[in-house]
Each structure stands twice: as structure tokens, then as C-alpha cells.
C-alpha positions in Angstrom: 88.3 -160.7 -91.0 85.8 -163.5 -90.8 82.0 -163.1 -90.3 80.6 -166.1 -88.5 82.0 -169.3 -90.2 82.0 -168.1 -93.8 84.9 -166.2 -95.4 83.9 -162.8 -96.6 85.7 -159.8 -98.2 88.5 -159.0 -95.8 86.9 -156.7 -93.3 90.3 -155.9 -91.6 92.0 -153.0 -93.3 95.5 -154.4 -94.1 98.1 -151.8 -94.3 101.9 -151.7 -94.2 103.4 -149.8 -91.3 105.0 -146.9 -93.2 104.8 -143.2 -92.9 103.2 -141.7 -89.7 101.3 -139.4 -92.0 99.7 -142.2 -94.1 96.0 -141.7 -94.9 93.3 -144.3 -95.0 92.1 -145.4 -98.4 88.9 -143.8 -99.8 85.8 -145.6 -98.7 87.2 -146.9 -95.4 84.5 -147.1 -92.8 85.1 -144.6 -90.0 84.3 -145.3 -86.4 81.1 -143.9 -85.0 82.7 -141.5 -82.5 81.5 -138.9 -80.1 82.1 -135.3 -81.1 85.7 -134.4 -80.5 86.6 -132.6 -77.3 88.4 -129.3 -77.6 92.2 -129.4 -77.6 94.6 -131.8 -79.1 93.6 -135.4 -80.0 95.4 -137.7 -77.5 96.5 -141.0 -78.8 97.4 -144.0 -76.7 100.0 -146.6 -77.9 99.7 -149.7 -75.7 102.6 -152.1 -76.0 102.9 -155.9 -75.7 104.3 -157.6 -72.6 101.9 -160.5 -71.6 100.8 -160.3 -68.0 102.6 -157.0 -67.5 99.8 -155.6 -69.7 97.5 -155.4 -66.7 99.4 -152.3 -65.7 97.9 -150.5 -68.7 94.5 -150.7 -67.0 95.9 -148.5 -64.2 97.4 -146.1 -66.7 94.1 -145.6 -68.4 92.3 -145.1 -65.1 94.6 -142.3 -64.1 94.3 -140.6 -67.4 90.5 -140.7 -67.2 90.5 -139.5 -63.6 92.6 -136.5 -64.7 90.2 -135.6 -67.5 92.6 -136.8 -70.2 90.4 -138.9 -72.6 92.3 -140.6 -75.5 90.5 -140.2 -78.8 92.8 -142.8 -80.5 94.1 -146.1 -79.2 96.6 -148.4 -80.9 97.4 -151.7 -79.3 99.8 -154.6 -79.6 99.3 -158.1 -78.1 98.1 -157.6 -74.5 98.0 -153.9 -75.2 95.5 -154.6 -78.0 93.3 -156.5 -75.5 93.4 -153.7 -73.0 93.0 -151.0 -75.6 90.2 -152.9 -77.4 88.2 -153.4 -74.2 88.7 -149.7 -73.4 87.6 -148.5 -76.8 84.5 -150.8 -76.5 83.6 -149.3 -73.1 84.4 -152.7 -71.3 87.5 -151.8 -69.4 85.7 -152.4 -66.1 84.8 -156.0 -67.2 88.4 -156.7 -68.1 89.6 -155.3 -64.8 87.2 -157.5 -62.8 88.2 -160.5 -64.8 92.0 -159.8 -64.3 91.5 -159.3 -60.6 89.6 -162.6 -60.3 92.5 -164.6 -61.7 94.4 -167.0 -59.5 97.2 -169.4 -60.4 94.6 -172.2 -60.8 92.1 -170.2 -62.8 94.9 -169.1 -65.2 95.8 -172.7 -65.8 92.1 -173.4 -66.4 92.1 -171.0 -69.3 95.0 -172.8 -71.0 93.8 -175.5 -73.3 97.1 -177.3 -74.1 98.0 -179.0 -77.3 101.0 -179.7 -79.5 100.4 -178.3 -83.0 101.1 -174.8 -84.2 100.9 -173.6 -80.6 101.1 -175.0 -77.1 97.8 -173.3 -76.3 94.7 -173.6 -78.5 93.3 -170.4 -77.3 89.6 -171.5 -77.6 88.8 -170.8 -74.0 90.3 -167.3 -74.2 88.4 -166.7 -77.4 85.1 -167.7 -75.8 85.8 -165.4 -72.9 86.4 -162.4 -75.2 83.3 -163.3 -77.3 81.3 -163.3 -74.1 82.5 -159.9 -73.0 82.7 -158.2 -76.4 79.9 -160.0 -78.2 79.9 -159.1 -81.9 81.6 -155.7 -81.6 83.2 -154.4 -84.8 86.1 -152.0 -84.8 84.4 -149.5 -87.0 81.5 -149.2 -84.6 83.6 -148.3 -81.5 83.2 -144.8 -80.0 87.1 -144.5 -79.9 89.3 -144.9 -82.9 91.1 -148.2 -82.5 93.6 -150.4 -84.3 95.6 -153.4 -83.4 98.9 -154.6 -85.0 99.8 -158.1 -86.2 102.5 -159.8 -88.2 101.9 -161.7 -91.5 103.4 -165.2 -91.1 104.2 -165.7 -94.7 105.8 -162.3 -95.6 106.8 -160.9 -92.2 104.9 -157.7 -93.0 103.3 -155.4 -90.4 99.5 -155.5 -90.6 97.2 -153.0 -89.1 93.7 -154.1 -88.3 91.2 -151.2 -88.3 87.9 -152.8 -89.3 86.0 -156.0 -88.7 85.5 -158.3 -85.8 87.1 -156.8 -82.6 87.7 -160.2 -81.1 89.5 -161.6 -84.1 91.7 -158.5 -84.3 92.7 -159.0 -80.7 93.4 -162.7 -81.2 95.6 -162.0 -84.2 97.6 -159.4 -82.2 98.4 -161.7 -79.3 99.1 -164.9 -81.2 102.5 -165.4 -79.5 104.7 -167.7 -81.7 104.9 -171.2 -80.3 102.3 -170.4 -77.6 99.1 -169.5 -79.5 98.4 -170.6 -83.0 98.3 -168.0 -85.9 94.9 -166.6 -86.7 93.6 -166.6 -90.3 92.3 -163.1 -91.0 91.5 -161.5 -94.3 93.2 -164.3 -96.2 96.4 -164.0 -94.2 97.9 -166.0 -91.3 98.7 -163.5 -88.6 100.9 -163.7 -85.5 101.7 -161.5 -82.5 102.3 -157.8 -83.5 105.3 -157.6 -81.1 107.4 -159.2 -83.8 107.3 -156.0 -85.9 105.9 -153.1 -83.8 105.8 -153.8 -80.0 104.8 -150.2 -79.1 102.6 -149.0 -82.0 103.3 -145.2 -81.8 103.3 -145.0 -85.6 99.8 -146.4 -85.8 98.4 -143.9 -83.2 99.8 -141.0 -85.3 98.4 -142.5 -88.5 95.0 -142.7 -86.8 95.0 -138.9 -86.3 96.5 -138.4 -82.9 98.1 -135.0 -82.2 99.9 -136.2 -79.1 100.9 -139.8 -78.5 101.4 -141.3 -75.0 102.9 -144.8 -75.2 103.0 -147.4 -72.4 106.2 -149.5 -72.8 105.9 -152.7 -70.7 109.5 -153.7 -71.3 111.4 -150.5 -70.6 112.2 -151.3 -67.0 115.4 -153.2 -66.8 115.8 -156.3 -64.6 117.2 -155.5 -61.1 121.0 -155.2 -61.3 121.1 -155.1 -65.1 122.3 -152.0 -67.0 123.3 -151.2 -70.5 126.9 -152.1 -71.2 129.2 -153.2 -74.0 128.5 -156.7 -75.3 129.8 -159.4 -73.0 132.9 -161.1 -74.1 133.2 -164.7 -73.0 136.1 -167.0 -73.9 135.5 -170.6 -74.9 137.2 -171.8 -71.8 134.6 -169.9 -69.7 131.8 -171.9 -71.1 133.5 -175.2 -71.6 132.1 -178.1 -69.6 133.9 -179.2 -66.5 136.3 -182.2 -67.0 134.6 -185.4 -66.2 135.8 -187.2 -63.1 137.2 -190.8 -63.6 134.5 -193.3 -62.9 134.9 -195.3 -59.6 133.5 -198.8 -59.5 131.5 -199.8 -56.4 129.8 -202.9 -55.2 127.0 -200.9 -53.7 123.5 -201.3 -55.0 122.9 -198.6 -57.6 120.3 -196.0 -56.9 117.6 -194.8 -59.3 118.9 -193.5 -62.7 118.8 -189.7 -63.2 116.4 -188.8 -66.0 117.2 -186.2 -68.7 115.0 -183.7 -66.9 116.9 -184.3 -63.7 120.2 -183.6 -65.4 118.7 -180.5 -67.1 117.5 -179.0 -63.8 120.6 -179.7 -61.7 123.8 -179.7 -63.7 127.2 -180.0 -61.9 127.9 -176.3 -62.1 124.8 -175.5 -60.0 123.0 -173.4 -62.6 119.5 -174.6 -63.3 118.5 -174.9 -66.9 115.1 -173.3 -67.5 112.2 -175.2 -69.1 111.1 -174.8 -72.7 108.3 -172.3 -72.1 110.6 -170.1 -69.9 113.3 -170.1 -72.6 110.7 -169.2 -75.3 109.2 -166.4 -73.3 112.6 -164.9 -72.2 113.9 -165.1 -75.8 110.8 -163.4 -77.1 111.0 -160.8 -74.4 114.6 -160.0 -75.4 113.7 -159.7 -79.1 110.7 -157.5 -78.2 112.8 -155.2 -76.1 115.3 -154.7 -78.9 112.6 -154.1 -81.6 110.9 -151.6 -79.2 114.1 -149.6 -78.8 114.6 -149.4 -82.6 111.0 -148.5 -83.4 110.7 -145.9 -80.6 114.0 -144.3 -81.7 112.7 -143.9 -85.2 109.3 -142.6 -84.2 109.4 -141.5 -80.5 106.2 -140.8 -78.6 105.5 -137.4 -77.1 105.5 -139.1 -73.7 106.5 -142.6 -72.6 105.1 -144.2 -69.5 107.3 -147.0 -68.3 105.8 -148.9 -65.3 108.4 -150.6 -63.0 107.6 -154.1 -64.0 110.9 -155.9 -64.0 109.9 -158.0 -61.0 106.7 -159.3 -62.7 106.9 -162.4 -64.8 105.4 -162.5 -68.3 103.0 -165.3 -67.4 102.0 -164.1 -63.9 98.5 -163.1 -64.9 97.3 -163.7 -61.3 99.3 -160.6 -60.1 96.8 -158.2 -61.7 96.3 -156.0 -58.6 100.0 -155.4 -58.3 100.3 -154.7 -62.0 97.4 -152.2 -62.1 98.9 -150.4 -59.0 102.3 -150.1 -60.8 100.6 -148.7 -63.9 98.7 -146.1 -61.8 102.0 -145.1 -60.1 103.8 -144.6 -63.4 100.9 -142.6 -64.9 100.6 -140.3 -61.9 104.3 -139.5 -62.1 103.9 -138.6 -65.8 100.7 -136.4 -65.3 102.5 -133.1 -64.9 104.4 -133.6 -68.1 101.3 -134.8 -70.0 99.3 -131.7 -68.8 102.1 -129.4 -69.9 102.2 -130.8 -73.4 98.5 -130.8 -73.7 98.3 -127.1 -72.6 101.1 -126.2 -75.1 99.4 -128.0 -78.0 96.1 -126.4 -77.1 97.7 -122.9 -77.1 99.1 -123.5 -80.6 95.7 -124.4 -82.1 
């Protein structure tokens, strides 16, 4: 991590995502946590999914209201932001901020540029610094870690110490949208590239039971798993061009490239660059999530019904939080059963 403007010894503990039973190295700074509650240690793995992440606020609220207090939180991308604010005791501030967003205010947070990312992220950084001040991960009352991706090696990186704000920024540095974050001598990108739902990290942090929130498990309406589509070349070939007819009429305005892109002859609109990037990233994230969760499944998966919520619709926080509460309430009987069974074994 970085302290102020001067580089110091990497404060972020950089680890490869390997065995769920991995141990932290000797001398690692442990969080200052409250005495553990009786019963199994509950871990929360909060996945990435951009604006859909507001639903995780609702999930945490329902767990807290039910007396189920996670002792461990691992977050990825927007899940790192929600989880980090919760671990810092600032979930109420984050909720108030989310509910205050409108389409206009969301645009006001985006400082556009064209370099290593479309959005510089300085305004979001200042907002996080305002709410989280100089919080450090090792000083949080709840054990917390975020996941990021090393730009040079593609390795999975776990951030368990150092500046909380920098750990969150590194975890949500969406390729092409936000620039990579330099941290501990590495350039880091969004953790969803390697571990979109960090169940493995929650187990390594000491959780006995892991509840994950998968923001991309709800399929789009009308979409179901099927065999790969087979399309013939003829099916995607462009329509034959009609012969040009000469006319003495005065020509109208020329169609621009963007006009032709938004209204081709076949009637199918071509999405813009940002939409294509987000949809492609979402597809990749969904496939990686399936593979990782199959290898290390959670004890319980909460999957809010978020297919109808766009990845950049941050102004729909109230709806997202309500959908998270609904999904968490439906999972409560199963969660209580597993907690009771684990407590009986100890």
C-alpha cells in the first residue's frame, strides 16, 4: 500500500489465492476485533457486479437483524466497497450515499478521460476518503480482505493490511473503465478477473461457515442454460446490397458512422462501446464465478434477483437493497439450520 504520497514497505499482504486452509505468515498484523461470539465464525463473501452490489447492503441488514453477525468479510469490486464499509462500521453512511444517487449525481461522480481508463476515479476516491478517513484494514473490528488482480502477471492478490481506501480502489479498478491502482509495488486491477465471489478468501481468514452473495447468478429473463448456439455463416452474412438508383432530387444529410451503427438495415441496434465492454466483462465474470464456486462452494449462496438491473444503474439503490433483503430473508431458515448444526458439533 501507500502511506500518504511516499512509497513505503508494502502494507498490503500480497498472497496467491491457493488453498482454503492457507495460513497467514508469521508477524502479520491481526485486526483489533471484539471477543468472538459463541458458535461458528460466519464468513461473508461479497461478489462483484457494479451497481447490483447495492443489494448486498440489504443482505447484511437482514443478517444483522436476525442476530447473525459475520466475523469475517471478503469482498471483490463493489463487494469490497460494501464489505469494507461494513467492517469499518460505516455501512449506514454508504447506504445513505447510495440512496441519494440520481442519474445526474452519478454522472457528476464520473471524471472522464481517455488514458488507461475512461474514468479517472479521483472523485470517487475523495468520497471514500471522506467517509473512511485513514482507516487501515488491520485496525477494523471485523476481519476483512479484498481481492485484486496483478496487471503484469495475472495473479490473484489478497489485500489484508494497509489503507482501506486503496484496497477498495484496487479491487474495483474495472479494466477500461477505471485505471489500475499501484499498490505494494504492483499495478492492480479489478478482482473479478480472477475471483469474482471470494469464498476461498473468507475460508482462509478463518470462517467456519461461508455465506456468499453472487450478484450474477440470476439469469436474464428468458435465458436458460443450453448447448452452445450453432450459427451458420449464411445466418450472419450481411444482406445483399440493393442496386443504387440515381435521382435528381436534392440529397439529404449524410448519415454518420454513429447513425449507421445505431440503425442498421436489419433493425438490430448496435450498442455503444461502454455497453459492449460492460456486457463482455459481465459474461466473463459469470463464467469465472461458476468455475470458482464449483471448486470451492460456499455453505450457502444468496442470489438476489437482479437480472433486470443494469450494471451502471447506481441510481436504483433502493430497488437493489430491497431485492437483497428479499433474497436474504428467503435464505434465513437454511442459514439458521447450518449455524445450529455447526454449533452442536463444537
